[in-house]
C-alpha positions, 0 to 999 in steps of 0.5 A: 805806209812809211813816209819819206821822213820815216825812212830817212830816220830809220836809215840814219839810225843804222851804224854803217861807219867806215874805217880809215885804217882798214886799207885801200884793198878792203871793201867795205872797210867795215862789216857793219855796212852790210847792215845798211845794204840788207835793209835797202835790199829788203825795202826795195823787195817791199816796193816790188823790185825783186831783182834788188841784191847786194854783192860781196863789196857791199854795193846794192844793185837794182833795175826798174823796168819801163812801165807797161806801154813804154817797154821800148824805153830803157830800164832805170839802174840803181846802185848804192854804197852806204858807208858813213864817214868816221869824222862823226860817229854813227853809233847810237844816233838818235835823229830829231826832226827840227821844223825850221821856221826862220825864227832861230838865228846865230844872233839873238834877235832880241839883242842884235843890232842887225835886226833890220839887216837880218829881216832884209836878207830873209825877205829876199828869200834867204831864210836858211842863212842864219842858224841858231847855235843849237842848229850849228852844233848839230851840224858841225864835224871835225872837218867843219871850218868856223869863221869868227869875225869882228872879235878875237876873244872867246868872251865875245863870240856868239856861242862859246860852245860852238867855238870850243867844239870847232876843230878848225877856226879862222879869226878875222878882226880889226880890234887891238890885241887883247891878252885873252885872245883865241890861240888855236886858230889855223888862220888869225887875220888881225889888222888893227889899222883896218877901219872895220872887219867889214872892210877886211872882208870886202878886201878878201872877197875880191880874191874869190871871183867876180860873182863872190857877192851880190847886192845884199851882201854889198849892202851889209858890208857897206853898212858895217863900214859906215857903222864902225867909221861913224859915216866915214869920219873915224879910222877912214883911210884909202883902203876904206874908200876903195872898199866902199867903191868896190861895194858900190860897183857890186850894187850897194845902195847908200839909201838902203844902208841908211834905212838899215839904221832907222829906228822905231819910235820907242827906240828913238825915245829911249835913245834921247832919254839916255842922252838927256840923263847923261852927266860929264866926268873928266870930259866923258859922258856917262848915262844909264838906262832903266831896266824896262827900256825898250830895245835897249841894246840898239838904243844904248849904242846909238846914244853912245854915238849921239853923245859924241856930238855934245861939245866938250865930250870926248868919250861916252859910256852907256850902261844898261842891265840885261838878263842879269848882266850889266853892259857898257857901250863905250864910244870915242872920237879918238881923243880917249881910248875907250878900249883901255878903260873897258879893259879895266872892267874886264871888257875890250874892243877898239880905241873908238868903240868898246864894251864890257859885260859884268855879272853879279853886280848892279848898274849903280855899282858899275857906274860908281866904278867907272866914274872912279876910273875916269876920275883917277886915270889919265885916259886921254890920248896924249897919255896913253 
């Protein structure tokens, strides 16, 4: 006997696509929709509903009488019309069964700095909130809206395939404009004076109604602001505090936000190993990680922040290798524009937080090139 899944897969294979150009007076807009109607009627007959039928407009009708002993109750009427939108082709469909377990998310769990936040959201029961690029690609249509946040460069999006497939894209970002930026966005909301993308999103959600976000979302947005402002030290203006106040009213918990930034003991050790190995060049701290360093992305970002607390250090650069790519995390307190430095290596970012990724090279080679840039370039704020 067929299961519900068997039936769903069989229906999905039927080519019943409609046609926008057929005109409003033509119903159905394509004759192939009768193929689906005939299949439904046959299956209804197989279930014992003998009065199932379809008409010349491709509507399927059926009634199911009350069960014996309940004849006084009314019958159940069934009606179906089965065209599918031409926005996504329905021809030669090959359905797949994907058992979603919460393991695949849009961000890479092994690399993301937001692992604690993702875990918190999923523990609250929102396991379907995060999609892998493959899952998203299977769902996107020409009418889907892709919102890119915290970058305006194709090079830094989570999935280039998803971006290239999207027909409608919105960008929300606060980083300084790069030469190679996304140009086909229907809305390009760019505010370089904002402290963070989280601050910008917080301002936007206030126009969406009183219940637009809950405590979890408020925690996440406050964590983003806290991260980008270095605990409300850098690029913090009136708007930043107003956004934080709104999030507190929505239930954001500063203790929970602090917990989101806690580390494992291995990450903590790796961070301070990076700090202890740092060398100073032109008031900039430079350090590199071993390839087998655990949680390297998290450790390198936090080490870059930690090095700014060293006397005489105006900027920090942490290098590490991952999946054949040399990565750089760059931080500054404002006296050095690290975005300018990273742009010389093909990267980008913001004045106080930037990065770069270089392929087909080594950490040693990139470190030498970085030191050359720091020694040869007038990188301090008064010279930019």
